[in-house]
N, C-alpha and C positions, 0 to 999 in steps of 0.2 A: 959882498952882498950875496953872491952865490953860496958862499960857505955858510952864511947864516941860514939861508933857506934849507940847505941840506941838514943842518943841525936841528932845525924845527921839525923837518920831516921825520928825522930819526926819533925825536922825542915823541911825536904823535904815534909812530909805529910801536914804540915800546909801551906807551900807555894803552893803546888798543889791545896789544897782546896780554897785558896784565888784566884788563877788564874781562877779556874772553876767558882767561884761565880761572878767574874768580867765579865767573858765571857758571862754568862747567863744574867746578867743585861744589858750588851751592846746589846745582841740580842733582849731582850725584848724591849728596847728603840727603836731599829731600826725598829722592826715590828710595834710598836705603831706609829712611825713617819709617814709612809705612810697612816695609817688609819686616822690620824688627817689631813693629807694633802687632802685625799679624802673627809673627812668631810668638810674641808674648801672649797674644790672645789665645793661640792654640795651646800654648803651654799652660795657660790659666785654665782653659777648658779641661785639659787632661788632668790638671791638679784637682779641679773641682770634681771631675768624674771619679778620680781616685778617692777623693774625700767623701763622695756620696755612698760608696760601697759599704763602709762601716756603718754609716747612718741608716742604710736600708735595713740592716739586721735589727736595728733598735726600733723600727717602726711598729706600731700596734697591729696585731693580726686582725684581718677583716673577718667578721663572723659569717659563716655560710648558712643559707636557708636550711632549716630542718635540723641544724646541729645546735645542741645546748639550748633548746627551746623549752619553755615551761608550758605544758599542755594539760588541760583538764579533760580527761576522757570519760565518757559515759556510754552506756549501752542499755537497750531494752530488748528482752527476750521473751517471746510468747511460746509456750509449749503445751501440748496435750499429752496425757499419759493415762494409763489404766489405773494407777495407784497414786493418788495425790500425796498422801502422807509419806509414802516411801520416797517419792521424788524430792519432797522437801528435805527429808533427812539426808539424802545423798547430796543435795545442793549445799547444805550446811557443812558436810564433811569435805567437799571439794574446796569450799571457801576457807575453811580452817587449815587445810593442807597447804594452801597457797599463801598463808600468812595473813588472811583477812578475817573479817567478822561480819555478822548479820546485824544491820542497823535497825531495820523495822520489818515486822512480819504480820501478815493478816492471813491466817490459815483457817479454812472452813472445810466442810465435808467434801465438797466437789470442786473447790478452787482454792488457790493460795496466791499471795503476792509477797515477794521477798525483796528487800532492798539490801544489797550486799556491797561491802566495801573491800576492795581487793587492791594490793600494791600495784602501782602502775607498770612496773617492770614485769609483772606476771599476768597482766590483764588479758592478753591475747590467748595464752594457754588456758587460763581459767575459763574464758568465754567459750572456747572450743569444747572443754569438758562439760560445761553446763548445757551446751547445745545437744550433747549426746544423751541427755537424760530422758528425752521424749521426742515426739514429732514436732519439728520446728514450724510454727505458723508464721512467725515474723522475727527478724533479727535486725536491729537498727543500732548503728554505732555513730558516735560523733566525737570530735576533738576541738576544743576551744583553745586558741593560742593566747595565753595571758602573760607572755614575756614582757610586754610593754608595761603592764600593770605592776609586775614584780619589780622591774627596774625603777619605775616611778616611785613606788613605795619605799624601796631601799634608799633612793636619793632623798626623799622627804624625811625619812627616819634619821639619816645621817645629819641633815640640816637641823632637824629639831633637837637632836642630841647636842650638837654644837651650840645651839641657842640656849638650851638648859644649862650647859656648862658655863656659858658667859654670864647668865643670870646668877648662878651660884657664886661665881667669882665676884660679881658686884655685891652680892649679899655678904660675902666674907669681908668686904671693905666698907660696908655700911657703918656710919658713925652715929646716926640719930635713930630714934624710935620711928619717926615718920618714914625715913628711908627704908628701914627694915620691914615695916608693914607693907609699904608699896612694892618693894622687891619681892617679898614673899608671895603677894597676890599674883604677880607676874609669873613667878616660879611655879606656883600651883597650877595655873592655867596651861603653861607650856608642858609641864609634866603630864597633865591629863591628855593633852593633844598627842604627846609622844606615846603614851600608853595605848591610845586608840589606834594610832598608826601601827604599832607593833602587833596588836591583836588582829587587825585586818591582814597584816603580812603573815601571821601564823595561820589564820584561817585559809588564806590562799595557798600557802605552802601545803597544808593538809589536803586540799582538793587536788593539788598537783601530785602529791605522793600517793594518795589512795583514790583509785578510780571507783565509780559507782555503777553497779549493774543491777537493774530492776528485772526480776524474773517473775513472770505471771504464768501460773500452772493451772490448767483446767482439765477436768476428767473427760475422757473420750466417751462419746455416746455408744451405748451397746448396740451391736448390729441386730437388725430385726430377725426374729426366729422364723425360719422357713417352715411352712406347714405342708405336710405331705398330702398330696392329692389322693382322695379316696375314689374307688370305683366299685361297680357291682350293684346288686339289688338293694342293699342297705344304703348305699350312697344315693341311689335314685329315690328310695323312700324318704330319706332325710331331706333331699332337695324338694320333693313334692310337699312334704309337711311344712317346710319353711316357706314354700310358695303359697300354700293354703293360708298359713298365718299371715303372710304379707297381704294376700288378697282380702282376708277378713279385716285386717287393720285398715286397709284402704276403704272398705265398705263402711265400716264404723265411722271412719273420719268423714266420709261423704254424708252419712246420715246425721252426724253431729253438726255438720255445716248447714244442712237443710232444715233441721228441727226448728230453729227460730222462725223461718219463713212459713213452715207448716202450721205452727201455732197461730201465727197472725192470720193466715187464711182460713183456719178451722172455725174461728168465731163467727165471721159473717156467713160461712157456708152452713153452719149449724142453725143460725137464725133463719136463713132462707129456707132450709129444709123444714123447719117447724112451721113456718108461715104457710107453706104449700100444703102441709098436712091439714092444718086448720081449714083452709079454703076448700079442700076436698070433702071434709066432713060436713061443712055447711051446705054444699051443693047437693048432697044426697037427700031424696024425698023422705 
């Protein structure tokens, strides 16, 4: 009986030991698994970081403000000069030397207005030269950023060209007269829209490439001539004569103003005087 109890106790001890050992191994494996996962995550992050470096070189460059912008630049310049015609000729010469041309001119004897077209890359230098042709009354410059309009037109032109190409492909595959007529109508409309967009793009490109400078030139007013002051007997005689003429002019003006009143009063006065004379004659014996 005691031998059986000892055997059972030994079996329970062995079973308990086996269970404890399995539990310890399981815990060790579980703790090691997160460690390996974290190592794998770290390695993956490093791999991803190493993989991003070549990709960063292929990313599109971000445009910086003021770089590669499409600007329409204009200026208005008001000048005064002693010789309008000569200033106009010099303005034409400066414009031609900078690669530009005169778009519109209104030249008169004492004033002139010129609308000059100058390449945008020479705009500042030409404007400085034009400012030196006379005395600057005012100088106004402006710049309009049309980059978004250019990008929008380019995108619409590309889309419209693709649309025209698709319609042409459909026209090439048309089998009946009705299909050909219908597709040709669509093709004509889309080609007209494409031509309109291209013309707008060309006009905008011309405004960006060639800046506009409006020059207004006016003649300077001649300075008043200083009169030398005279002195002596002749100067006094001249002053007295002018004073006499002035006083006579004032007297005549006063008499002219009083004459209507004198005429109105003279009629009743003459009648009264005649009546008194008649009365005096009648009273005499």
